[in-house]
LOTOR-751791 format. One line per 3 residues: number of its first residue (from 1); their letters; for each residue x, y, z of N, C-alpha, C, CB. Coordinates in Angstrom, 2 decimals, m for minus. Glycine has a CB too. Example, Ala and Ser with C-alpha at 12.3 -4.5 7.8 and 13.67 -1.06 7.14 Angstrom:
<sites>
1) as) 13.19,m5.69,7.80,12.30,m4.50,7.80,13.20,m3.30,7.80,11.31,m4.47,9.05  12.85,m2.25,7.08,13.67,m1.06,7.14,12.90,0.03,7.87,14.08,m0.60,5.72
</sites>
This chain:
<sites>
1) mkr) 0.82,m1.19,0.00,0.00,0.00,0.00,0.86,1.26,0.00,m0.93,0.00,1.20  1.98,1.19,0.74,2.86,2.35,0.83,3.44,2.70,m0.55,4.00,2.08,1.83  3.84,1.68,m1.31,4.39,1.92,m2.65,3.33,2.49,m3.59,4.97,0.62,m3.24
4) frl) 2.07,2.04,m3.45,0.99,2.55,m4.28,0.77,4.04,m4.01,m0.31,1.77,m4.02  0.76,4.41,m2.71,0.61,5.84,m2.36,1.78,6.64,m2.89,0.49,6.02,m0.84  2.99,6.08,m2.82,4.17,6.76,m3.32,4.06,6.98,m4.82,5.43,5.96,m2.99
7) klw) 3.56,5.98,m5.56,3.38,6.13,m7.00,2.34,7.19,m7.30,2.97,4.79,m7.63  1.26,7.23,m6.52,0.25,8.27,m6.71,0.83,9.66,m6.47,m0.94,8.03,m5.78  1.64,9.80,m5.40,2.27,11.08,m5.11,3.19,11.50,m6.26,3.06,11.00,m3.81
10) rlw) 3.97,10.56,m6.77,4.88,10.88,m7.87,4.11,11.32,m9.11,5.76,9.68,m8.22  3.03,10.62,m9.43,2.22,10.99,m10.58,1.62,12.38,m10.39,1.11,9.96,m10.80  1.05,12.63,m9.23,0.48,13.95,m8.94,1.56,15.03,m9.02,m0.20,13.97,m7.55
13) ykl) 2.73,14.72,m8.46,3.83,15.69,m8.44,4.29,16.01,m9.86,5.00,15.16,m7.60  4.42,15.00,m10.71,4.84,15.21,m12.10,3.81,16.04,m12.85,5.05,13.87,m12.80  2.53,15.74,m12.65,1.49,16.53,m13.31,1.53,17.98,m12.86,0.10,15.93,m13.03
16) kks) 1.68,18.19,m11.57,1.75,19.54,m11.03,2.95,20.30,m11.59,1.81,19.51,m9.50  4.10,19.64,m11.62,5.31,20.28,m12.12,5.23,20.58,m13.61,6.52,19.41,m11.83  4.61,19.67,m14.38,4.52,19.91,m15.82,3.62,21.10,m16.13,4.01,18.66,m16.54
19) vsk) 2.59,21.28,m15.34,1.69,22.42,m15.55,2.37,23.72,m15.11,0.36,22.21,m14.77  3.13,23.67,m14.02,3.75,24.89,m13.50,5.12,25.17,m14.09,3.86,24.79,m12.00  5.61,24.31,m15.01,6.90,24.49,m15.69,8.08,24.44,m14.73,6.91,25.80,m16.44
22) qpi) 7.92,23.82,m13.59,9.04,23.64,m12.67,9.72,22.32,m13.02,8.57,23.66,m11.18  11.01,22.18,m12.67,11.71,20.94,m13.00,11.11,19.73,m12.29,13.17,21.06,m12.64  11.11,18.61,m12.97,10.61,17.36,m12.39,11.75,16.75,m11.57,10.11,16.36,m13.51
25) pfq) 11.48,16.36,m10.34,12.55,15.82,m9.50,13.02,14.45,m9.98,12.07,15.72,m8.06  14.25,14.14,m9.63,14.80,12.82,m9.90,13.96,11.79,m9.15,16.29,12.73,m9.48  13.76,10.65,m9.77,13.02,9.55,m9.15,13.98,8.80,m8.23,12.41,8.60,m10.22
28) tvf) 13.51,8.40,m7.07,14.29,7.63,m6.11,14.02,6.15,m6.31,13.97,8.06,m4.67  15.10,5.38,m6.45,15.00,3.94,m6.65,15.80,3.25,m5.55,15.53,3.52,m8.07  15.14,2.39,m4.78,15.79,1.62,m3.72,16.17,0.26,m4.27,14.87,1.48,m2.46
31) ise) 17.46,m0.09,m4.19,17.94,m1.36,m4.73,18.98,m1.96,m3.79,18.55,m1.16,m6.14  19.26,m3.25,m3.97,20.27,m3.90,m3.13,21.63,m3.96,m3.80,19.81,m5.30,m2.76  21.68,m3.85,m5.13,22.93,m3.84,m5.88,22.83,m2.83,m7.01,23.27,m5.24,m6.43
34) lpd) 23.94,m2.22,m7.35,23.98,m1.23,m8.43,23.74,m1.94,m9.76,25.34,m0.48,m8.45  22.76,m1.50,m10.55,22.51,m2.15,m11.85,23.60,m1.81,m12.85,21.13,m1.72,m12.40  23.69,m2.61,m13.91,24.68,m2.37,m14.96,24.35,m1.11,m15.76,24.77,m3.57,m15.90
37) dlk) 23.07,m0.90,m16.03,22.63,0.25,m16.81,21.80,1.17,m15.95,21.84,m0.19,m18.06  22.35,2.34,m15.64,21.61,3.33,m14.86,20.83,4.23,m15.80,22.56,4.16,m13.97  19.70,4.72,m15.33,18.89,5.65,m16.11,19.14,7.06,m15.61,17.38,5.29,m16.02
40) seq) 19.10,8.00,m16.53,19.27,9.39,m16.12,18.04,9.84,m15.34,19.49,10.31,m17.36  18.21,10.85,m14.55,17.16,11.43,m13.72,16.60,10.45,m12.70,16.04,11.93,m14.60  17.47,9.55,m12.23,17.12,8.65,m11.14,18.26,8.63,m10.14,16.81,7.21,m11.67
43) iyl) 17.91,8.63,m8.87,18.88,8.48,m7.80,18.68,7.09,m7.23,18.71,9.60,m6.69  19.73,6.30,m7.26,19.69,4.93,m6.76,20.23,4.90,m5.34,20.49,3.97,m7.68  19.43,4.43,m4.40,19.88,4.26,m3.02,20.11,2.77,m2.81,18.83,4.83,m1.99
46) ige) 21.36,2.43,m2.51,21.78,1.03,m2.48,21.93,0.57,m1.04,23.10,0.83,m3.25  21.27,m0.52,m0.72,21.34,m1.07,0.62,20.30,m2.15,0.80,21.15,0.03,1.66  20.08,m2.52,2.04,19.07,m3.53,2.35,18.21,m3.01,3.49,19.73,m4.89,2.73
49) ney) 16.90,m3.10,3.28,15.92,m2.60,4.25,16.20,m1.13,4.55,15.96,m3.43,5.55  16.34,m0.77,5.83,16.59,0.64,6.15,18.08,0.98,6.18,15.98,0.99,7.50  18.96,0.01,5.91,20.40,0.24,5.93,20.90,0.57,4.53,21.15,m0.99,6.49
52) lws) 21.23,1.83,4.32,21.73,2.29,3.03,23.22,2.55,3.13,20.98,3.56,2.56  23.98,2.09,2.15,25.42,2.31,2.20,25.96,3.13,1.03,26.13,1.01,2.24  25.14,3.35,m0.01,25.64,4.09,m1.16,24.49,4.73,m1.91,26.45,3.16,m2.09
55) aal) 24.80,5.82,m2.58,23.86,6.47,m3.51,24.59,6.58,m4.84,23.38,7.89,m2.98  23.86,6.43,m5.93,24.46,6.51,m7.25,23.51,7.21,m8.21,24.83,5.10,m7.78  24.09,7.91,m9.17,23.32,8.57,m10.21,24.25,8.88,m11.37,22.65,9.86,m9.69
58) lcp) 23.66,9.14,m12.53,24.44,9.62,m13.65,24.56,11.13,m13.52,23.79,9.22,m15.02  25.73,11.65,m13.84,25.96,13.09,m13.66,24.88,13.89,m14.39,27.37,13.48,m14.19  24.23,14.82,m13.70,23.14,15.57,m14.30,23.58,16.61,m15.33,22.37,16.25,m13.22
61) cgc) 24.89,16.83,m15.50,25.34,17.82,m16.49,25.17,17.30,m17.91,26.80,18.19,m16.25  25.01,15.98,m18.05,24.84,15.39,m19.37,26.05,14.58,m19.82,24.56,16.47,m20.37  27.14,14.61,m19.06,28.33,13.83,m19.43,28.12,12.34,m19.14,29.57,14.34,m18.69
64) nsl) 27.09,12.02,m18.35,26.71,10.65,m18.01,27.77,9.86,m17.26,26.35,9.91,m19.24  28.65,10.55,m16.54,29.60,9.86,m15.67,28.84,9.28,m14.48,30.73,10.83,m15.19  29.29,8.13,m14.02,28.68,7.51,m12.85,29.16,8.23,m11.59,29.03,5.99,m12.78
67) iql) 28.23,8.71,m10.79,28.52,9.36,m9.52,28.10,8.39,m8.42,27.79,10.75,m9.38  29.05,8.00,m7.56,28.75,7.14,m6.43,29.11,7.86,m5.15,29.50,5.79,m6.53  28.19,7.88,m4.20,28.36,8.61,m2.95,28.23,7.65,m1.77,27.32,9.75,m2.84
70) nll) 29.18,7.72,m0.87,29.20,6.89,0.32,28.17,7.41,1.33,30.62,6.86,0.95  27.36,6.52,1.89,26.40,6.89,2.92,26.76,6.32,4.29,25.01,6.42,2.52  27.89,5.62,4.39,28.33,5.04,5.66,29.02,6.10,6.50,29.27,3.83,5.42
73) pdt) 28.51,6.39,7.69,29.03,7.51,8.48,30.46,7.31,9.00,28.13,7.75,9.64  30.97,6.08,9.03,32.31,5.83,9.56,33.40,5.97,8.51,32.36,4.45,10.15  33.05,6.30,7.27,34.01,6.42,6.18,33.93,7.81,5.58,33.75,5.33,5.11
76) epc) 35.07,8.38,5.26,35.14,9.72,4.66,35.43,9.61,3.18,36.21,10.58,5.35  34.91,10.47,2.32,33.83,11.42,2.59,32.49,10.70,2.72,33.75,12.48,1.49  31.56,11.35,3.36,30.27,10.74,3.63,29.14,11.74,3.34,30.20,10.26,5.10
79) wrv) 28.10,11.25,2.72,26.91,12.06,2.47,25.77,11.52,3.32,26.53,12.05,0.96  24.80,12.37,3.58,23.59,11.97,4.30,22.42,12.06,3.34,23.36,12.87,5.56  21.50,11.13,3.46,20.30,11.15,2.63,19.11,11.39,3.53,20.14,9.81,1.83
82) eeh) 18.22,12.26,3.06,16.99,12.56,3.78,15.82,12.21,2.86,16.92,14.06,4.24  14.98,11.29,3.31,13.82,10.88,2.53,12.64,11.78,2.89,13.47,9.39,2.77  11.88,12.19,1.86,10.74,13.08,2.06,9.43,12.36,1.78,10.86,14.32,1.15
85) fdg) 8.36,12.92,2.31,7.03,12.32,2.21,6.59,12.11,0.75,6.02,13.19,2.93  7.02,12.98,m0.14,6.60,12.89,m1.55,7.43,11.89,m2.35,6.68,14.24,m2.20  8.35,11.14,m1.70,9.14,10.14,m2.39,10.47,10.65,m2.92,8.37,9.59,m3.51
88) tvs) 10.73,11.93,m2.75,12.00,12.49,m3.19,13.02,12.39,m2.06,11.84,13.97,m3.63  14.28,12.66,m2.39,15.34,12.66,m1.39,16.19,13.91,m1.55,16.21,11.39,m1.50  16.85,14.26,m0.46,17.87,15.31,m0.46,19.17,14.68,m0.01,17.46,16.52,0.47
91) lsp) 20.27,15.10,m0.61,21.59,14.62,m0.22,22.42,15.80,0.25,22.29,13.90,m1.40  23.18,15.59,1.29,24.08,16.64,1.76,25.37,16.01,2.24,23.42,17.48,2.90  26.48,16.69,2.08,26.64,18.02,1.50,26.50,17.98,m0.03,28.01,18.60,1.89
94) svw) 26.98,19.02,m0.67,26.88,19.12,m2.13,27.74,18.05,m2.80,27.29,20.52,m2.61  27.47,17.83,m4.08,28.25,16.90,m4.89,29.14,17.73,m5.80,27.32,15.92,m5.72  30.44,17.45,m5.78,31.39,18.19,m6.60,32.28,17.19,m7.31,32.23,19.20,m5.75
97) srk) 32.12,17.08,m8.61,32.95,16.17,m9.41,34.31,16.81,m9.61,32.28,15.83,m10.78  35.30,16.34,m8.90,36.66,16.90,m8.99,37.37,16.47,m10.26,37.49,16.49,m7.78  36.96,15.34,m10.83,37.55,14.86,m12.09,36.50,14.99,m13.18,38.04,13.38,m11.96
100) gcg) 36.94,15.06,m14.40,36.00,15.11,m15.52,35.33,16.46,m15.67,34.94,14.05,m15.34  34.01,16.48,m15.64,33.24,17.69,m15.96,33.35,18.79,m14.92,31.80,17.33,m16.14  33.63,18.44,m13.67,33.76,19.45,m12.62,32.45,20.01,m12.11,34.59,20.57,m13.12
103) shy) 31.35,19.31,m12.35,30.03,19.79,m11.90,29.98,19.90,m10.39,28.93,18.85,m12.39  29.24,20.91,m9.93,29.05,21.14,m8.50,27.58,21.49,m8.29,30.01,22.28,m7.95  26.89,20.69,m7.48,25.45,20.88,m7.32,24.98,20.31,m5.99,24.69,20.22,m8.48
106) fik) 23.79,20.73,m5.61,23.08,20.20,m4.46,21.90,19.40,m4.98,22.61,21.35,m3.49  21.46,18.42,m4.22,20.24,17.68,m4.55,19.27,17.90,m3.39,20.52,16.14,m4.78  18.23,18.68,m3.65,17.22,19.02,m2.64,15.85,18.62,m3.17,17.26,20.53,m2.28
109) ygi) 15.18,17.76,m2.44,13.87,17.25,m2.84,13.90,16.71,m4.27,12.81,18.36,m2.73  15.00,16.04,m4.62,15.14,15.42,m5.93,15.48,16.38,m7.05,13.91,14.72,m6.27  15.58,17.65,m6.77,15.87,18.68,m7.77,17.36,19.04,m7.70,14.99,19.95,m7.55
112) ikw) 17.99,19.15,m8.86,19.39,19.57,m8.92,19.45,21.09,m8.82,20.06,19.07,m10.24  20.19,21.56,m7.83,20.41,23.00,m7.63,21.88,23.24,m7.93,20.02,23.48,m6.15  22.17,23.86,m9.06,23.54,24.06,m9.50,24.22,25.11,m8.65,23.59,24.46,m10.97
115) hc) 25.47,24.84,m8.27,26.28,25.78,m7.51,27.07,26.62,m8.50,27.22,25.05,m6.50  26.98,27.91,m8.35,27.68,28.81,m9.29,29.13,28.98,m8.96,27.03,30.15,m9.31
</sites>
């Protein structure tokens, strides 16, 4: 039932955003292993049950580099994930690709907020 409500929220949220011309948030996908083919505009939270150890996504700049973020608090660097009622997530601190494209952004409620 919880997943059904989450799907309804996502559908309502997408419809609302498309009408208001606001960006559509990244979809959150909970998995136990990183898939071979990642989809753009999805944030993968990797773990089992409530224990998450990694987050992954394709770089939102369009270079499609794989971004993997550690969620284990005992290892540096470490990011925190906050799950929201609407099915989106926020990650902190910001993500800064030091190699390759050099993108720097925040993920708040599934929306990419570019750092200038």
